[in-house]
N, C-alpha and C positions, 0 to 999 in steps of 0.2 A: 413780651414776645421772647422766645428762646434766642440765645445769642448766636450770631453768625461767626464764621472764622475770623473775619476782619475785626469784629467787636472784641472777641476774646484776645486777639493779638494786641489790640489797643489797650485793653484792661491791663494785661501783663506788662506791656511797655511802660504804661503810666506808673505802675507799681515798681518798676525796675527789676522784674523777675522774669524767668524763663521756665518752661515746663521741666519738671524733674522726673527723669526716667525711673529712678529707683522707687518712686511713689506711684508709678503707673499713670502719669498724667498725660493721657491721650484723650483729648476732648472730642466727644461726639458732636460733629458739626452738620450732620444731615438731619434737618429739622423734621422731615417726614418719618425717619426712623425713630426719632425721639417721641414723636406723637404716637407712632405705632406701639411703642413700649407702654405708654400711659393708657392708650385706648384699650390695649389688651387686658389691662388690669380692671377695666370697667368700674372705676371708682364712683361711688354714689354720694359721698359727702360725710360719711360717718366713720371712715377708716382712720386708723393710726398707721402711717407709712414711714418706714425707715429707709432713708436714702444714704448710702455710703459713697463718699467721693463726690460731694456736691459741686466741687469746682467753683466756677463763677456764678452758679445758680440757675443755669438754663433749665435743666430738668426739674429743679426745685420749684421754679415758678409754675410749670405745668402741673405738678403735683399739688401745689398750694391751691390752684384754681378748683381742684376737684375733691381733695381729701379733707377729712375733718382736721387732722393734725399731721404735720410733717416733721420728723426728727432728722435733720440734715447734719451729717457728720463729715468732717474732712480733717486730715492730719496737718494740712498746710495752713498756717496762720494767715499768710498773705492772701491766699485764695478765699479763705473764709471771710476776711474783711471785705473783699470785693463782693461776695455774695450777700453779705449783710447790707452793704450800701445799696446794692441794686434792689433788694427786697425789703427795705427797712419799714415799709408800710404794711407788710403782711403780718397779721397777728397770729396766724395759725402755723408759723414755722418756729421750731426750737432748734437753734444752731448749737452744735457741740464741736469745739475745736480739739480734736483728739484722734489718736489711732483708735479704730473701732474695737481692736483686740488688745487686751492687756497682756495676754500671752497667746500662743497659738491656739490654745484650747479654752480660752475664757474671754467673754465679752468684757470690754472696759466697763467698770462698775457704774460710772455716770450714765453711760448709754443704756445699760441694763436697767438701772433704776428708773430712768425716764420712760422707757418703754412700759415697764410694769405699772408705773403711776398712770400713764395715759390709757393703758388698757383697762384700768379700773375706772377711769373717768369717762371714757367713751364706750358706748354699747356695741359699736361696730367691729369689724374684723381688723386684724393686724397683718400688714403686708410688708414685704421687702421689695422695693422697686428702685433699681439703681443701675447705673453704668459702673460696674464694680471694678476697682483697681485689681489688676490680675492677681497680685500676690496675696490678697485677702479673700478671694472668692471662695475657694474650697473650704478653708477653715471656718469662715463666717457662716456659710450655709450649714455645715455640720454642727457648729455650736448652737445655732438657733433650733435645731431639731431636738436637742437633748434635754430641754427644760419645758415642761408642759406649759408654763405661763408665757414662755417666749416662742412656742411653736407657731410659726406663721400660718395664716389662713391662705397664703399664696406667696410665691416669689416670682417676680418678673425681672430678669437680670440680663444685662449685656456683659459677656465675658469672653475670654480668649477661647477660640474654637477648640483648642486642645482640651480645655477644662470641660467644655460642653460635651466633647467626645467621651471624656471620662464619666460624666454624669449619666449618659445614655448607653454606655458600653454594655455589651452582652457577655454572659459567662463564657469563658474560654478564650477571650481576646486579650491582647496585651494591655489594653487600656482599662480593663475591668479591675476595679479596686474598691476600697472602702467607701469612697464617694458614690460610686455606682450603686453599691449594695444598700447603703443607708437611704439614699433618695428614692430608689426604686422600691425598697421594702416599706416605705412610709407613704408614698404618694404616686402621682402620675406626672410624667415629664413630657413636654412638647417643645421641639425646636421651632421657633417662630420664623427665624430668618438667619441666614449666613451673611455676614457683613464683610465687605472688602476693606482693606486698609484706608482707601481713599475717603471713607466716611468719617475719618478722624483727623485731628491735627494736634500734635505732629502725627504723621502716619506710623503706626506700628509695623513691625516686620512680618506679622502673621495675620491671618483672618480672625474675625471675632464671630460671635453668634449670640442671638437673642433667644433666651430659653425661659420657659414657664414651668414651674413645679406647683402642683396643688396637692394637699394632703388627701389621703384616701382613708375614710373612717373605718372601713372594713379591714384594711391592712393594719392600721394602727391598733385596732382592738385585738389583733392576734399577737401583738408584741407585749410580753410581760414586763420587760425592763429595757428601755432604749439604751441606757448606759451599758448594760450587760451586752446588748447586741453589738454596740461599737467595740467593746473590749474583746469579745470573742472573735468578731470579724477581723480586727487588727491582728490578733494572735494567729489566726489561721492563715491570713494573707501574708504574714511575715514568713510563713513556711509554705508558700503557695504551691511549691512543687512536691511537697511531701504528701504521703497518703494520710487521710484523715485519722486512721487508726494510730498514727505515730505523732499526732499533733496535740492531743489532749490527755497526756498520761496522768496529770495531776487531778483532773476532774472526773475522768471516767475509766474504769477498768474494762477489760475485754468483754465481760458479760454485759455491763451496762451499755457499752458501745453496740453490742449485738442487738440488745433490746431496742435501742434507738434506731438502728438499721431496719429492724423489722417494723417499727412503728411508722417511720416516715420514708421507708424505702431508700435509706442511705447506704450507699456502697462504701464499706470501710476502706476499700482500696482507691476510692476517688480522691482527687486532689482538689484543694480549696478553690483554685482558680476556675474549676469547671462547675461549681455549685451555683444554682440560682439563688437570688436573694431570699426566696421563701424557705429554702433549706437552711440558710444561716439563721433565720428567725427561729425555726424549730429547734436547731441545736442550742441557740442561746436560751430559749425558753426552758429546754430540758435542764440545762446547767443552772439556770436561775432557780428552778424548783429544787434541784439538788442542794444548792448553797443555802436554801432557806429551811431545809429539813433539820 
């Protein structure tokens, strides 16, 4: 059974440790919400599931009951030891004591290699299902998008509400950014639940949200190069208040920009922050073709 607040407190007391704020250690203690996250993923028993921030193993246990294999990652050696002890008889869990990211833009090699190995071993889908530590949520989700072999077949995550807002933000809003564009350009997002701080221990100072992302094959087929899309999106958003005609001088001269404008109905005087994800895809595709000529 998933752990209650009292059980988690006792585990940590016995280990002589306390939650570490810098690692985002706010434990989800609402068991109904934990089950909602797992139920929403509709696991059938042949999946490889990545869980990041496994803590004492509450969610890990629920995932182990339903998934083919669970890769449970946590940066905290003490918490990992608690999870291992609680779930020592579970043969379908691979624990990895590590930061899931080796750099902001790169998965930790051991995590990456294990996912690749298991994807080759199991015929089913690959999912990210996790109560994500706030500081790794955005970079982790973006990193998983950029390699075909690591592209998840679905992500079900509990994250800071501010990050959820960035994921689902619309063009023209202040929250709209590279995370919004990459996730919306590649899939479909759904907010499952907004979660109050009382659902966690210790209580965070902000609301959280449970969000689902699923890839959209039609959208993915339209993208020539995901890495190029990220690169161009980042460049344009770094100059989000500038007109598009002034943001890509090295890639496109005025005639090329005008041809692109005519092809995709792009206003050269538009600003990047007002462009829909589909427009970013078309710009990146045009520049990708140009770079390969």
